[in-house]
Each structure stands twice: as C-alpha cells, then as structure tokens.
MARFITI-947091 format. One record per atom (N, C-alpha, C): x, y negated, z; residue in three letters. Coordinates in steps of 0.1 Angstrom, whole numbers, plus 2048, in hexadecimal, padded with zeros to 3 digits. Example, Ala and Ser with C-alpha at 12.3 -4.5 7.8 and 13.67 -1.06 7.14 Angstrom:
2
88483984EAla 87B82D84EAla 88482184EAla 880816847Ser 88980B847Ser 88180084FSer 
***
This chain:
320
80780F800Unk 7FC7FF800Unk 80B7F3800Unk 8057E77F8Unk 80B7DE7F6Unk 80B7D5802Unk 8197D380CUnk 8167C6814Unk 80C7BA810Unk 8047B8816Unk 8037A9818Unk 80679F817Unk 80A794812Unk 813787811Unk 80877A80EUnk 801775817Unk 7FA76B81EUnk 80175E814Unk 80E75D819Unk 814752814Unk 816751803Unk 8157597FFUnk 81775E7F1Unk 80875C7EBUnk 7FF7607EEUnk 7F175D7EEUnk 7EE74C7EFUnk 7F17477FDUnk 7EE7377F8Unk 7F772F7F1Unk 8037337E9Unk 80A72C7E3Unk 7FE72C7D4Unk 7FA7387CFUnk 7FA73F7C4Unk 7E97337C7Unk 7DD7367CFUnk 7D672D7D2Unk 7D97187CFUnk 7E37167D6Unk 7E570A7D6Unk 7EC7087C7Unk 7F170D7BCUnk 7FB7127B0Unk 7EE70C7AAUnk 7E47157ABUnk 7D87177A3Unk 7D07067A3Unk 7CB7027ADUnk 7C76F87B0Unk 7CB6EF7ABUnk 7D96EC7AAUnk 7E56E37A5Unk 7E46E2797Unk 7E46EC793Unk 7E26EE782Unk 7D36E777BUnk 7CA6E9786Unk 7BA6E5780Unk 7BF6D5784Unk 7C06CF78CUnk 7BE6C678DUnk 7C66BB782Unk 7D26C177CUnk 7D86BD775Unk 7D56BF76DUnk 7CE6C7768Unk 7C26CC75BUnk 7B76BB75CUnk 7B56BD766Unk 7AA6B3766Unk 7AA6A4766Unk 7B66A076BUnk 7BF69376BUnk 7C2698757Unk 7C9698754Unk 7C569D745Unk 7BB69573AUnk 7B169E744Unk 7A369E739Unk 79C692740Unk 7A2688746Unk 79A67F749Unk 79867573FUnk 78E66D73EUnk 786666730Unk 77E659734Unk 77665C72AUnk 76F64F727Unk 761654732Unk 76165E735Unk 75466173BUnk 75A65D74DUnk 76365A74DUnk 767659760Unk 76864B75CUnk 76A642752Unk 76B631751Unk 75A631753Unk 751633749Unk 741632746Unk 73D635758Unk 74564075FUnk 73B63E770Unk 741638779Unk 750631778Unk 75362377EUnk 74961C777Unk 748619770Unk 74360E76BUnk 730610771Unk 72861C771Unk 71F61B779Unk 71F61978AUnk 72862078CUnk 729618799Unk 73060B79DUnk 732608797Unk 7375FA797Unk 72E5F2797Unk 7225F778BUnk 7125ED788Unk 70B5F0796Unk 70B5F879AUnk 7015F97A6Unk 6FC5F07B0Unk 6F25EE7B0Unk 6EC5E17B8Unk 6EB5E87C6Unk 6E85F87C7Unk 6E15FF7D1Unk 6EB6047D9Unk 6EC6157DCUnk 6F361B7E1Unk 6F762A7D8Unk 70162D7DBUnk 7076337D1Unk 6FF6487DAUnk 6F76507D6Unk 6F365B7D9Unk 6F86637D8Unk 6FD66B7E0Unk 70867A7D6Unk 7016887DEUnk 6FC68E7D8Unk 6F06987D9Unk 6FB6A87D3Unk 6F86B47DAUnk 6FB6BD7D7Unk 6F46C47DDUnk 6FB6D87DDUnk 6F16E57E7Unk 6FF6EA7E9Unk 6FC6F17F1Unk 7096FA7F6Unk 7156F87FAUnk 7266FB7F1Unk 72F6F07F3Unk 7316E37EBUnk 72B6EA7E1Unk 7286DB7D8Unk 7226CD7E2Unk 71C6D37EDUnk 7106C67F3Unk 71D6C1801Unk 7216C8800Unk 7316C6810Unk 7326BE804Unk 73B6C47FEUnk 7436B47F7Unk 73F6A97F0Unk 7316A87F0Unk 72B69B7E9Unk 72B6957F5Unk 72869D7FFUnk 72869580FUnk 73568D817Unk 74369480DUnk 74C68F811Unk 750681803Unk 7496877FBUnk 74D6777F1Unk 74566B7F7Unk 7356757FBUnk 72E6647FEUnk 73665D80CUnk 73D664812Unk 74466081FUnk 75165781BUnk 75765E80FUnk 76265580AUnk 75F6467FFUnk 7536487FBUnk 75163B7F7Unk 74A633801Unk 74563580CUnk 74162C818Unk 74962781EUnk 75762E81FUnk 75F629825Unk 76962381CUnk 76761C812Unk 76C618808Unk 76660B806Unk 75B60A80AUnk 7535FB803Unk 7475FE7FFUnk 74660E7F9Unk 73960C7F1Unk 7326127F8Unk 72560D7FBUnk 71F616803Unk 7136217FBUnk 71362C804Unk 7116397FDUnk 70E64380DUnk 70664A806Unk 70265880CUnk 6FA65F808Unk 6F966E80BUnk 6FB67A808Unk 6EA67C80CUnk 6E8682808Unk 6D9689801Unk 6D869B7FCUnk 6D369B80AUnk 6D56AD808Unk 6CA6AF7FAUnk 6D06B77F1Unk 6C86B97E8Unk 6B66C77EBUnk 6B96CB7F3Unk 6AD6D37FEUnk 6A36C6802Unk 6AB6BF807Unk 6A26B580DUnk 69B6AE809Unk 6A26A7801Unk 69E69D7F3Unk 68E6A17EFUnk 68F6B07EAUnk 6816B47E5Unk 6776B47F1Unk 67B6B0802Unk 6706AC80BUnk 66E6A6811Unk 672699807Unk 67468A80BUnk 67B68180AUnk 68B68A80BUnk 68F68180CUnk 69267B801Unk 68A67D7F2Unk 6916777E8Unk 68C6667EDUnk 6816647F2Unk 67E6567F9Unk 68B6497F9Unk 6966527FFUnk 6A164E800Unk 6AC6487F5Unk 6A364B7E8Unk 6AE6467DCUnk 6A563B7D8Unk 6A762D7D4Unk 6A26267D1Unk 6A86207BFUnk 69C6147BBUnk 6A460C7B4Unk 6B16037B4Unk 6B86077ABUnk 6C75FE7AEUnk 6D160B7B6Unk 6CC6137BAUnk 6D66227BDUnk 6DE6287B0Unk 6E86327B2Unk 6EC63A7ACUnk 6EF6477ADUnk 6EC6547A9Unk 6E86617ADUnk 6F46657A7Unk 70266C7B0Unk 70A6737AEUnk 7076817B0Unk 70468D7A8Unk 6FF69B7A9Unk 70E6A47A8Unk 70C6AC7B3Unk 7186B67ADUnk 7116C47ADUnk 7176CB7A1Unk 7156DC7A2Unk 71E6E079BUnk 7266E979BUnk 7316F4791Unk 7256F1789Unk 71A6FD788Unk 71470377CUnk 7106FB773Unk 7066F177DUnk 7006EB77AUnk 6EF6EC776Unk 6EE6F477BUnk 6E470077AUnk 6DE703785Unk 6DD6F4791Unk 6D36FC7A1Unk 6C96F57A1Unk 6C07017A2Unk 6B46FD7A2Unk 6AF6F47ACUnk 6B26EC7B5Unk 6B26E87C3Unk 6B66D87BEUnk 6BD6D67B1Unk 6C06C77B1Unk 6B46C37A3Unk 6A96CD7A1Unk 6A36C379BUnk 6976BA79EUnk 6916BA7A8Unk 68E6B27ACUnk 6956A57ADUnk 6A46A57B1Unk 6A86977B1Unk 6A76907A5Unk 6AC69C798Unk 6B269878CUnk 6A3692788Unk 69A69B78AUnk 68A695782Unk 686686787Unk 68C680794Unk 68A67879DUnk 69566E796Unk 6A266C793Unk 6A866578CUnk 6A4661781Unk 6A2670778Unk 69C66976FUnk 68E660767Unk 684663771Unk 67565E773Unk 67964F777Unk 68264D77FUnk 68563E786Unk 69363377DUnk 69363C771Unk 6A163476EUnk 6AC633778Unk 6B063B780Unk 6BB63A786Unk 6C863F782Unk 6D363B781Unk 6DC640779Unk 6E364D781Unk 6E3658776Unk 6EB66677DUnk 6F766877CUnk 70366377FUnk 70D66F77FUnk 71067F781Unk 71368677DUnk 71169677DUnk 72669877DUnk 72569F789Unk 7326A678AUnk 72D6B7787Unk 7336BF77CUnk 72D6CD778Unk 7396CE770Unk 73A6DD76EUnk 7436E0768Unk 7396E4754Unk 72C6E4759Unk 7286E2749Unk 71B6D6746Unk 7216D373EUnk 71B6C3738Unk 7116C8731Unk 70E6D372EUnk 6FF6DC727Unk 6F76E472FUnk 6F86E373BUnk 6EE6DF749Unk 6E36DC74EUnk 6DE6DE753Unk 6D26D8758Unk 6D86CD75AUnk 6DE6CA762Unk 6E56BE76BUnk 6EB6B875BUnk 6F66BC756Unk 6F96B774FUnk 6F36B2741Unk 6E86B4740Unk 6DE6AE733Unk 6D76A2739Unk 6D66A3747Unk 6CD69774FUnk 6D568E751Unk 6E268E753Unk 6EB685757Unk 6EF67374CUnk 6EE66B752Unk 6F166174CUnk 703662748Unk 70C66974CUnk 71A66D74CUnk 71E675751Unk 72468074BUnk 72868A752Unk 738690755Unk 73968F761Unk 74C68E763Unk 74869F763Unk 7516A5759Unk 7506B3759Unk 75E6BE761Unk 75B6C476EUnk 7676CF76FUnk 76F6D4765Unk 77D6D1765Unk 7866D875BUnk 7856E975DUnk 7866EE756Unk 7846FB753Unk 791705756Unk 78C709765Unk 79670E76EUnk 79071A777Unk 797725776Unk 79172E77FUnk 792729790Unk 78772E79AUnk 7857317A0Unk 7927337ACUnk 79672D7B4Unk 7A373A7BDUnk 7A27497BCUnk 7987477C1Unk 7947587C8Unk 78B75A7B5Unk 7987617ADUnk 78D7627A2Unk 78577079EUnk 78977C7AAUnk 77C7877AAUnk 7717807B4Unk 7727747BBUnk 7697777C4Unk 75F76A7C1Unk 76775E7B8Unk 7617547B1Unk 75D74A7BDUnk 75D7497C6Unk 7617407D6Unk 75F7337D1Unk 7587287CFUnk 75C71C7CAUnk 76B7197D4Unk 7757187C9Unk 7807107D4Unk 7877097C8Unk 78A70B7BFUnk 7917037B5Unk 78A6F67B0Unk 7766FB7AEUnk 7736F37A9Unk 76A6E97B1Unk 76B6EF7C0Unk 7686DE7CAUnk 7746D97CDUnk 77F6DD7C9Unk 78E6D57CCUnk 7886CA7C3Unk 7866CD7B4Unk 7886C67A7Unk 77A6BA7A9Unk 7746BD7B2Unk 76A6B77B5Unk 76A6AB7C1Unk 7716B07C6Unk 7796A77D7Unk 78169E7CCUnk 78B6A17C5Unk 79269A7BEUnk 78E68E7B3Unk 7826947ACUnk 77A68C7A3Unk 77367E7B2Unk 76D6857B6Unk 7686767C4Unk 7706727C7Unk 77D6757C6Unk 78866E7D0Unk 78B65F7C2Unk 78D6667BCUnk 79165F7AEUnk 7846587ADUnk 7796587ACUnk 77164E7A9Unk 7716417B1Unk 7706497BEUnk 76F63F7C9Unk 77F6377C7Unk 7896397C9Unk 7966317C4Unk 7936287BBUnk 78B62D7B0Unk 78C6217A0Unk 7886197A2Unk 77861E7AEUnk 7696137B2Unk 7746047B7Unk 77560D7C4Unk 7816037CCUnk 78C5F87C6Unk 7935FF7C0Unk 7A05FA7B4Unk 7965EC7AAUnk 78B5F27A6Unk 7825E879AUnk 7775DB7A7Unk 7765DE7B1Unk 7735D47B9Unk 77C5D17C3Unk 7875CF7C3Unk 78F5C87C8Unk 7945CC7D6Unk 78F5D77DBUnk 78A5DB7EAUnk 7995DC7EEUnk 79C5D67FCUnk 7AD5D7802Unk 7AE5DC812Unk 7B55DE814Unk 7BB5E2824Unk 7B35DA82CUnk 7B15D082CUnk 7AA5C5839Unk 79D5CC832Unk 7995CB82AUnk 7885D0825Unk 7875DA828Unk 7915E382AUnk 7915F582DUnk 78D5F5840Unk 7975E9849Unk 7945E9853Unk 7845E685AUnk 77D5E3853Unk 76D5E1854Unk 7675EA85CUnk 76C5F884FUnk 763602850Unk 76F61085BUnk 77560E862Unk 77E613867Unk 78760D872Unk 77D60A87AUnk 77F600888Unk 78660E890Unk 787617893Unk 78A62489EUnk 79662D896Unk 7986318A2Unk 7A663A8A2Unk 7B063289CUnk 7BA63B897Unk 7CD636893Unk 7CA62D888Unk 7C163387CUnk 7BC62B86EUnk 7BB61F877Unk 7AF61C87CUnk 7A860D880Unk 7B560588AUnk 7BF60B894Unk 7C9604894Unk 7D15FF88EUnk 7D1604883Unk 7DF60287CUnk 7DC5F3870Unk 7CC5F6872Unk 7C25ED868Unk 7BE5E5871Unk 7BD5DF87BUnk 7C15D4884Unk 7C95C7880Unk 7C95BF883Unk 7D05B1879Unk 7DB5AF889Unk 7E25A488AUnk 7F259F88FUnk 7E3594898Unk 7D958D893Unk 7D458389CUnk 7CC5908A4Unk 7C759989FUnk 7BF59E8ABUnk 7C65A48B7Unk 7D35A58B7Unk 7D95AB8C0Unk 7E45A28C7Unk 7E559A8C2Unk 7EF58D8C8Unk 7ED5878D2Unk 7F65828DFUnk 7F45798E6Unk 7F156B8E6Unk 7E85658E7Unk 7E555A8E2Unk 7EF5488E8Unk 7EB5408DFUnk 7EF5338E4Unk 7F25358F4Unk 7EB5378FCUnk 7ED535909Unk 7F653A90DUnk 7FA54590AUnk 80754D911Unk 81654F904Unk 812543900Unk 81E5408F6Unk 82D5408FFUnk 839542900Unk 84453C906Unk 8485358FCUnk 84852B8FDUnk 84C51B8F2Unk 8555128FAUnk 85F50D8F3Unk 8674FE8F7Unk 8674F78EFUnk 86E4E88F4Unk 8734E38E9Unk 8844E48E3Unk 8884E08D9Unk 8974DC8D8Unk 89E4D88E1Unk 8974D08E6Unk 8A44CB8F4Unk 89E4CD902Unk 8964DA902Unk 8934DE912Unk 89B4DF917Unk 89F4DC922Unk 8AF4E5927Unk 8AB4F2929Unk 8B64F992DUnk 8B950692EUnk 8AE50B93AUnk 8B4503944Unk 8AE50594DUnk 89E50A951Unk 8984FD94BUnk 88D4FF947Unk 88750693EUnk 88C50F933Unk 88851792BUnk 88D522931Unk 89452693CUnk 897534940Unk 88A53894AUnk 88252B950Unk 878528954Unk 86D52D94EUnk 86C529943Unk 85A530938Unk 862539934Unk 86E53F932Unk 87054C92BUnk 86C558936Unk 86D554944Unk 86C557953Unk 85E55E951Unk 853555950Unk 847554953Unk 842556947Unk 84255893EUnk 83955F930Unk 84256C932Unk 848574934Unk 84D580937Unk 84D58E92BUnk 85058091EUnk 853587911Unk 86058B913Unk 866587917Unk 879583912Unk 87F580902Unk 876574903Unk 8785708F7Unk 87055F8F9Unk 8765548F8Unk 86F54A8F5Unk 8735418E8Unk 86753A8E2Unk 86B5328D7Unk 86F5278D4Unk 87351F8CEUnk 8795158CDUnk 87250C8C1Unk 86C5018C5Unk 8644F98B8Unk 8694EC8BAUnk 8694E68ADUnk 86B4D78AAUnk 8624D08ACUnk 8614BF8A9Unk 85D4B68ABUnk 84D4BF8A5Unk 84C4C3897Unk 8424C2893Unk 83D4CD89AUnk 8404D68A0Unk 83B4E28A7Unk 83F4EE8A1Unk 8474F0894Unk 84A4F988BUnk 854502892Unk 853512893Unk 85C514898Unk 86C519893Unk 87651489BUnk 88150E896Unk 88B51A89CUnk 8875218A7Unk 89052C8ACUnk 88C5348B4Unk 88E5408BCUnk 88C5428C2Unk 89E5448CFUnk 8965498DBUnk 8A254D8E9Unk 89E55A8EAUnk 8A75648ECUnk 8A75718F0Unk 8B15748FDUnk 8AE57F8FDUnk 8BE58190CUnk 8C8583907Unk 8C75848F7Unk 8D65858EEUnk 8DE5758EEUnk 8D45718EEUnk 8D955E8EAUnk 8DC55D8F8Unk 8D5562905Unk 8DC558913Unk 8EA55F914Unk 8EB56F913Unk 8F8574916Unk 90256C90DUnk 900566900Unk 90B55F8F7Unk 90E5528FDUnk 90354D902Unk 90653D908Unk 908540919Unk 90954A91BUnk 90D54F92DUnk 914542934Unk 91F53E92BUnk 92D530932Unk 924523932Unk 91E52193BUnk 91C511939Unk 90C514935Unk 90A51F935Unk 8F951E92EUnk 8F350E933Unk 8F050F941Unk 8E8507946Unk 8EC4F7941Unk 8F84F493EUnk 8F84E7935Unk 8F54E6926Unk 8ED4F3921Unk 8E74F2916Unk 8DD4EE914Unk 8D54E8908Unk 8C94EB901Unk 8C14F8903Unk 8B74FA8FCUnk 8B15048F1Unk 8B35018E6Unk 8B64F98E0Unk 8BA4F58D5Unk 8C74FB8D1Unk 8CF4FB8D9Unk 8DD5008DCUnk 8DF50A8DAUnk 8D65128E4Unk 8D95218E5Unk 8D15288DDUnk 8C75238D5Unk 8C052F8CEUnk 8C75368C4Unk 8BE53B8BBUnk 8C35468B3Unk 8BD53A8A4Unk 8BA53889FUnk 8B352C895Unk 8AC53788EUnk 8A2535887Unk 89954087EUnk 88C53F883Unk 88354788CUnk 88A55788AUnk 88755887DUnk 89256587EUnk 89056F86CUnk 884575869Unk 87B576876Unk 86D582877Unk 86557A87FUnk 858579877Unk 84C57587EUnk 844579876Unk 83657487DUnk 82A57B874Unk 81F574873Unk 815579867Unk 80756F866Unk 7FD57486EUnk 7F056B877Unk 7E657287AUnk 7E157E872Unk 7DF57C863Unk 7DA586860Unk 7E559485DUnk 7F059485AUnk 7F95A5859Unk 7F05A9861Unk 7F15B685BUnk 7ED5C3861Unk 7F55C786CUnk 7ED5CB874Unk 7F85D4880Unk 8045DD87CUnk 7FC5E8874Unk 8075EF869Unk 80D5E6866Unk 8125DF85DUnk 81C5D585AUnk 8235CF864Unk 81E5C886FUnk 8245C8878Unk 8305CF87DUnk 8295D587EUnk 8335E5888Unk 83A5EA87DUnk 83C5E6875Unk 8485EA865Unk 8535DF863Unk 84A5D3866Unk 8505C986BUnk 8585CA872Unk 8595C8883Unk 85E5CB88DUnk 86A5D888CUnk 8645E0883Unk 8705EC884Unk 8785EE87EUnk 87A5E5871Unk 8815E4869Unk 8925E0870Unk 89A5E986EUnk 8A85E2873Unk 8AE5D8872Unk 8AC5D486AUnk 8AF5C4861Unk 8A75B9866Unk 8A65B4872Unk 8AA5BC87DUnk 8A05C0889Unk 8A35C988CUnk 8945D5895Unk 8925C98A1Unk 8825C38A7Unk 8805BD8AEUnk 8755BF8B8Unk 8755BA8C3Unk 8695C28CCUnk 8605B28CFUnk 8605AC8C6Unk 85559D8CAUnk 8575988BDUnk 84A58E8BBUnk 84558B8A9Unk 84557F8AFUnk 8475748AEUnk 83D5688ADUnk 8345688A0Unk 8265688A1Unk 81C566898Unk 821555895Unk 82054F886Unk 81B546885Unk 80F53F87BUnk 80F536878Unk 80753186DUnk 80C52286AUnk 81151D85CUnk 815514858Unk 822510863Unk 829519863Unk 83451B86AUnk 837516876Unk 82A51287EUnk 82551188AUnk 82551E895Unk 82552389EUnk 82452F8A4Unk 8125298ACUnk 8115358ABUnk 7FD5378AEUnk 7FD5468B9Unk 80754D8B7Unk 8085588BFUnk 8175628C5Unk 81356D8CCUnk 8245778CBUnk 81B5818D0Unk 82358A8C8Unk 81F5968C5Unk 82B5A18CCUnk 8255AA8D6Unk 8315B58D9Unk 82C5C28D2Unk 83A5C68D2Unk 8395D38CDUnk 82D5E08D3Unk 82C5DD8E1Unk 8285DE8E9Unk 8175DE8ECUnk 8195D48E3Unk 8075D58E3Unk 8055DA8D8Unk 80C5DC8D1Unk 8095E38C1Unk 8065F18C8Unk 80F5F98CDUnk 8106098D4Unk 8036088DCUnk 7FF5FD8E4Unk 7F35FF8EFUnk 7E86018E5Unk 7E55FB8DCUnk 7DC5F98CEUnk 7DC6088C6Unk 7E560F8C7Unk 7E461B8C1Unk 7EC61F8B4Unk 7F060F8B2Unk 7F560F8A2Unk 8036158A1Unk 
***
C-alpha cells in the first residue's frame, strides 16, 4: 500500500488552483469592465446571492464590497423566495453566483431582477445556462477541474469565485477613488482599525506640549522638560514655528556649562522627523521605526507650528 503523503496532496491542490487563477486572469476582458461599469453606476446596493458553497462565497463578496465603501448585502436564494426579494429595490445591482448556472433556487431571484429591470451580473462556468442567459453580463469561470477531480467537491471553482469577487471590489474601489482614510471609517476595531487611526486621534494636544522659545534659559527649559515628562522639549521661533528639539543626548553633549546656555544654543536644529495630524498611525509607526534616525517621540505640526506630540508608547497602547 502506498504511503499517504499529505504534503504532496496539499501542494497539488494549491498548484492546481494557482494555475486556474492564472487562466482566469489571462481571460479577463470586456465583460469584467462592463461589470465594473454596472457596479459603479449603481445608485443603490449590491445584492449578492447564491446557494450552497456559492452562497458562502457570495456572503464573503458582499462583506468585501461593504468594507470598501460599496453598500452591499447577501440574500440567500431560498429566503429570497419567501419574502427577502423585497430587500432588492430599484437602483440595486444583483450579483448571482452558481458554477452550473442551473440552480433552481435562483429562479425567483432571476425572474425578479428581470421583471423590475434590476441589472444582473452572473459568476458562472456556463454562459448558456439559465443564469448566464438571464444576466446582463457574465463573468465566466475559467475551465479548470476541481482540485478533488473524482469527488467534484467545489474547490477550484469557489476559489475562482472569491478571486473574481475580490477583483471586482478592488477595481470598483480604485475607480471610486476610495482611500485608506475612507477604509478607516468601516474598520474602527481590531489591529486594522488601530493602524488606520490618525496621528491626530492619538496625539497629546497643545496643553501637554513641552515647548520653549529660542532664548529660554536652560534652567527653565529643564523644568519644562521634567514637568511634561516626554523626554524631549521643542524649541520654537518668534513665529511659533518649530525650530529644533532638545533631548537627553543634547543635554549630555552640552553638560559643561549647560546652565549658561539658552535653548536655541543647545537644541538640535530641525527636527528631522515630524508628522501631520492626518498621517495614519501605521505610517507614523513606520516613520518612528526608520533607523535614519529611529525616534520614540514625534512632534505633530501644521504649517511648521507644533500642535501635538506623539510617543511610540501611544501607538503601542492603541494596538498599532
């Protein structure tokens, strides 16, 4: 008896699905562009529907659309026949998934979309199926065998459906000019939500800023630095612009006769790194972590004037 090799099976499945995805990408053309046009023109919501494994994929696609700023929801094909058709309205677009395109449970959804002239996009392997013929545009699944060739369980086909759904969502969001800052609105929780917070959301405000002027004596500068407890003090010019910073390193370099100097004489001009309030928290963390130079505190500036201060600890505490 041949010894079972799970790794070999896994590699075979992944290779087969990767080949199918490449075939799908190579065949993408005018129908895909038309589908994106229909989605972009929609005044209402994107209604995703399917049954079985295709239904699970349709639910995922709806969630992806919704999270990228395109209002969408999932309607189960069976439930549609028992009242949920009322959830589909003028201005919506229906996206139906079925490999065969001959699933009887979709019949009422198809009939409803045709009766009320609601645009219908089909994801199916057979453009000549009932689903394909009813649709305004067909995104045909690549001709590829399921990874379980003998059992015929949906594997490769559902991978292609998911990938096409992702392709539609990304193409739509790029056409709409959807940005990471827009994405933040729909992802306030978890690690992703933390990364999409802005510096302005997390910074310490003007009341906590450790600031002195260029001519401030170092004795007073040290008091401000100690009171604010950020390990740094900003030095501003007569116009309120940030001219430099003083850190522990600057104090050590000027230890001889330190009290005889002013802040402007001790400061490091610059500073080399600042952040605007609108910068994403993830971008601020990357800026701090860059070794040229690595810093643990950033002054937040608008028009060269400091409006806040941000510590790496603030980012860590927020889950960035």
